[in-house]
C-alpha positions as CSV (number, residue, x, y, z in Angstrom):
1,M,-143.7,136.2,1.3
2,W,-146.2,133.8,2.9
3,R,-147.4,130.7,1.0
4,M,-150.6,128.9,1.6
5,T,-151.1,125.1,1.8
6,S,-154.3,123.2,2.2
7,I,-155.0,120.0,3.9
8,V,-158.0,118.1,2.5
9,D,-159.8,115.0,3.8
10,S,-162.8,113.3,2.4
11,I,-165.2,110.4,3.0
12,E,-168.0,108.9,1.1
13,I,-171.2,108.8,3.1
14,N,-174.4,106.9,2.2
15,A,-176.7,109.9,2.8
16,T,-178.1,112.7,0.8
17,P,-176.4,116.2,0.9
18,A,-179.5,117.5,2.8
19,K,-179.1,114.8,5.5
20,I,-175.4,115.5,5.9
21,F,-176.0,119.3,6.0
22,D,-178.6,118.8,8.7
23,A,-176.2,116.5,10.6
24,L,-173.5,119.1,10.4
25,A,-175.9,121.7,11.9
26,Q,-176.6,119.2,14.8
27,V,-172.9,118.7,15.4
28,F,-172.4,122.4,16.0
29,S,-175.6,122.9,17.9
30,S,-174.6,121.1,21.1
31,N,-171.6,120.0,23.1
32,G,-172.8,116.4,22.8
33,G,-172.8,116.5,19.0
34,Y,-169.4,118.3,18.9
35,K,-167.8,115.9,21.3
36,K,-169.0,112.9,19.3
37,W,-167.4,114.2,16.1
38,H,-163.8,114.0,17.4
39,K,-162.2,112.7,20.6
40,D,-160.3,115.9,21.1
41,H,-163.4,118.1,21.0
42,V,-164.4,119.5,24.4
43,S,-167.2,122.1,23.9
44,C,-168.7,124.6,21.5
45,K,-171.1,127.5,21.7
46,W,-172.3,130.2,19.4
47,I,-171.3,133.6,20.7
48,K,-173.0,135.4,17.8
49,G,-175.8,134.0,15.7
50,K,-176.5,130.3,15.3
51,A,-175.4,127.2,13.6
52,L,-174.9,127.4,9.8
53,E,-175.9,131.1,9.5
54,E,-173.5,133.5,7.7
55,G,-171.8,135.9,10.1
56,S,-172.2,133.7,13.1
57,I,-169.2,133.2,15.4
58,L,-168.5,129.8,17.0
59,Y,-166.3,129.5,20.1
60,A,-164.9,125.9,20.5
61,E,-162.5,124.2,22.8
62,E,-160.5,121.3,21.7
63,Y,-157.2,119.6,22.3
64,L,-154.4,120.4,19.8
65,H,-151.0,118.8,20.2
66,G,-152.1,117.7,23.7
67,K,-153.0,121.2,25.0
68,L,-156.5,122.6,25.4
69,H,-157.2,125.6,23.1
70,G,-160.1,128.0,22.6
71,L,-160.8,128.7,19.0
72,K,-163.1,131.3,17.4
73,A,-164.4,130.9,13.8
74,R,-166.8,133.1,11.8
75,L,-169.0,131.5,9.2
76,T,-168.4,133.5,6.0
77,K,-170.5,131.7,3.4
78,I,-173.3,129.1,3.6
79,E,-174.5,127.2,0.5
80,P,-177.3,125.0,2.0
81,N,-176.7,121.3,1.4
82,R,-173.5,122.1,-0.4
83,K,-170.8,124.1,1.4
84,V,-169.9,125.9,4.7
85,T,-166.9,128.3,4.5
86,Y,-165.4,129.8,7.7
87,Q,-162.5,131.8,8.8
88,F,-160.6,131.4,12.1
89,L,-160.2,134.6,14.1
90,F,-157.1,135.8,15.9
91,P,-154.8,134.3,17.0
92,L,-155.3,131.0,15.1
93,G,-156.3,132.9,12.0
94,I,-152.7,134.0,11.5
95,L,-151.6,130.4,10.9
96,C,-154.9,128.8,9.7
97,P,-157.0,131.6,8.1
98,K,-159.8,129.6,6.6
99,G,-161.6,126.3,6.1
100,S,-164.6,124.7,4.6
101,F,-166.9,121.7,4.6
102,I,-168.1,120.7,1.1
103,I,-170.8,118.1,0.3
104,E,-170.8,116.7,-3.2
105,P,-173.6,114.3,-4.4
106,K,-172.4,110.9,-5.6
107,G,-174.9,108.4,-6.8
108,E,-177.3,107.6,-3.9
109,G,-174.9,109.2,-1.4
110,S,-172.4,112.0,-1.0
111,I,-168.8,112.9,-0.6
112,F,-168.0,115.0,2.5
113,I,-164.9,117.1,2.2
114,A,-163.1,119.0,5.0
115,M,-160.5,121.5,4.0
116,L,-158.1,123.7,6.1
117,S,-155.8,126.3,4.6
118,F,-152.5,127.2,6.4
119,N,-150.0,130.0,6.0
120,F,-146.4,129.2,6.0
121,G,-143.4,131.5,6.0
122,P,-141.0,131.9,3.2
């Protein structure tokens, strides 16, 4: 039987949830924004739909463990200014089936949470 484990990372940002959500859309709307987010990101493009639209599929290239990989992810649920849920497609989806970006208001700012869920064997 497979068991699932999640990796969660969060950061407090001095910006409203709406500003963070808009920034997230910008990150995934261009290679420039995608590359700025992380040093291992190479490129991204929407092969179906557009940024932050349910059902859209993103193709991204990034370095994982020193090797360049192409990844596909389908956006499964969008809650504007609150949450983006996605699932990785085959083959990565076998190991890492889903992830999400969550934005929680905190005072004048927000907490941005990134979560990935992984399948592990028995």
